[in-house]
N, C-alpha and C positions, 0 to 999 in steps of 0.2 A: 565781442564774445570770444573767449578763449577756445582754441581748437580742441576737439575731443581727442583724448589719447586712446589709441586703439590697442597698442602693445607697449609694455614697459618692462625693462629688466632692472634689477637692483643687485649690484656687486656680483654679477654673474661670472662664474669661474669654471673652467674645465681643464683638468690636468691629465696627462698621460704619463704615468710613472713620474719621472723627474722633470718632465717638460710641461710647462703651463702654457697651453695654446690660447686660452682666453682668460684674462685676469681682471676681476673686479669691474666689469663693464656695466655702467649705467647708460641705458639706451631707451629712446622712446620713438614711437611712430604715431603720427596724428592722422586723423580721418582725411581720406582723399588727397593725400600728398604723394608725391613721387620722391622717395628717399633713396639716395645712392650711398652704398657702402664701398669705399675704395681703400686700396692699400697694396703694398708689394706682395708677390708670391710668398707664402709662408707667414703672412701677417695674422692669420687666424680667422679670415672671413668665412670660409666654408664651415669651419667648426662652429662659429657663432650662429650661422644660419641653421646648422644641424641642431643646435640647442633650441633655437626658436621653434623649429618644426617638430621636435620630439624624437628625432632620430638618434640623438645623443642625450644622456642625462647629465645635468651639471654636477660638478663636484661640490659647489656651494653657490648660494645666491638664489634668486627667485625670478619668475616670469609671470606677468599678468596680462591677460587678453580681455579687453573690454571689461576690466574690473574684476575678472575672475582669475584666481591663482591656477595656472596651468603647469606649474613647474614639474609635477610628476605625471602629468597626463601623457599617454602614449601618442604616437604620431597620428594614428587613425582617429582618435578622439579629437585631436586638434583640427583635422580636416573637417570633421562634422561640425565644429564650432565656426568654421569659416576661414581657415588658414590653408591656402593651396601653395605648392612650391614646385619648382623645377630645378634640377641640379646640373652640374657641369657635364655629367655623362647622361646621355638620353636614356629614358626608361620607358620607351614605347614598346608595344607588342608588335615585333617585326613581322610576324607571320599573318597578322590580321590586316584587314584593309584600313585605310586612313579613317574612314567613317566609323568602322567598328571600334577603333581605339577611342574615338570621342564618345560613341554611344555608351561604352563601358563607364566612362567618367560621368556622363549625364545620368545614368542609372543611380550612381551613388548620391547624386544631389536630390533624388526623389522626384525629378521632373517627369511629367507625362509627355506624350508625343515625342518619343525619343529620336526618331529619324529626322523629323522636322527641326527639332532643337539642335541636333548635331550638325545638320547642314547649315543652319544659320551661323553657328559658331565657326565652322570652316570658312564661310564667306568673310567673317571678320578678319581672319588671318591669311586670306587669299589662297586657301588650299581647296576650295570647293571643286575645282576642276580635277583634282587628284583624289577625290573622295573614294573611288573604287580601286585605287592602286594599292598593292601590298605595301604597308608602311615601311618595311625594310628596304624597299627599292627607291625610296626618296633620297635626294641629296641630303647631306648632313645638315645643312642650314634649314632645310624644309622639315627635317625630323625635329629640329629645335622648335620650329613654329608649330608643329603638331603637338609637341609636349605643352607648349603654351596654351593651345586650344583645349587640351585636356584639363589644364588648370582652370581655364575660364569656364569650362563645362560644370565645374563645381560651384559656380556662382559665388566666389569667395568675397569676403570683406577685406582680406589681406592676401595679396598675391606676391610671392617671393620668387625672384628670378635670378639664378646664378649663372653668369656669363651667357645670357640668352642670345647675343648677336654672333657668337662663334659660328663661322661657316656661312654667314649671310653676305650677299653681294651688296655693294654700295647702295644701289637702288632699293634693295629690300630693307636696308637699315632705315631709310626714310619712311617706308611704309610701317616698320616696326615702331618708330617714334610716334607716328600718328595713332597707331593702335594703343600704345601705352597711355597717351594723353586721353584717349577715349575711355580706357579702362579706369583711369583715375577720376573720372567724373562720378564713379559709383563705388570705388574701392581704393584702398591704400596699396601702393606698390613699393616694395623694397627691391632695389636693383643692385646686384653685385656685378661690377663691370670694369674692364680695363680700358675700354675705349673712352678716353677722356673728352673728346669732342662731343660724343653722345652724352656723356654724364653732364657736362657743362650746359648743354642745350636742353636737357630733359628734366634734370633734378630740381625740385623745390629746395631741398636741403641735402647736404652731404655730410657723412661721417667718415673720418679717416682712421683706419685701424693699423697699428704697427706693433709688432711683437705682442699681439694679444690685447693691447690697450687702446682706448680711444685717444688719439693724438690731438684731433681737432674736430670741430663740427660747425656748420653754418650754411649759409646760402652759397651758391656758386660765386657770387660777387665777393662775398667775405672770404 
């Protein structure tokens, strides 16, 4: 049986004045896969992700999520449909505690028993012992993990992670890989990452973006 397509783009394009950052991209993600998006700096990876999340509107083309056209939906509406994302620059609430950050995200998912649910998510990312620390005092790598926890709190069917291992120690990267494999038993993961050892070890499929266009796609072996 063919894998279910979760997200699809068709001829997706975004221009900034005379610069076309993403050009005619046909792209798809299937259910419960780990899909890596790679390419050099300036290739258009973050622009493409911003289009998928609704933080940028396309100049042309369309995006469908679970068969529904979401091309003009704002970011908040896409979150409610099940798309969660983290970006290269952390967007935690630095003055709140770690658990308060996660509780805010849990509230958006409509889940009850907020504290219990938040603590369970913090255990998944190995931040439960830091639950009562102010988030801004965490090391940068742990702030990245907190942001992933906030994404998981939304119980997404698509989790998009942009450079999630920045600031993580080698041992923490192994724990991160285990976490993503566990997440992929229930959701699709789109991973934008420069760590090629991690990409080759973790991804089911890889798409290579260069100058805003898909240059190649396939399994790590391919």
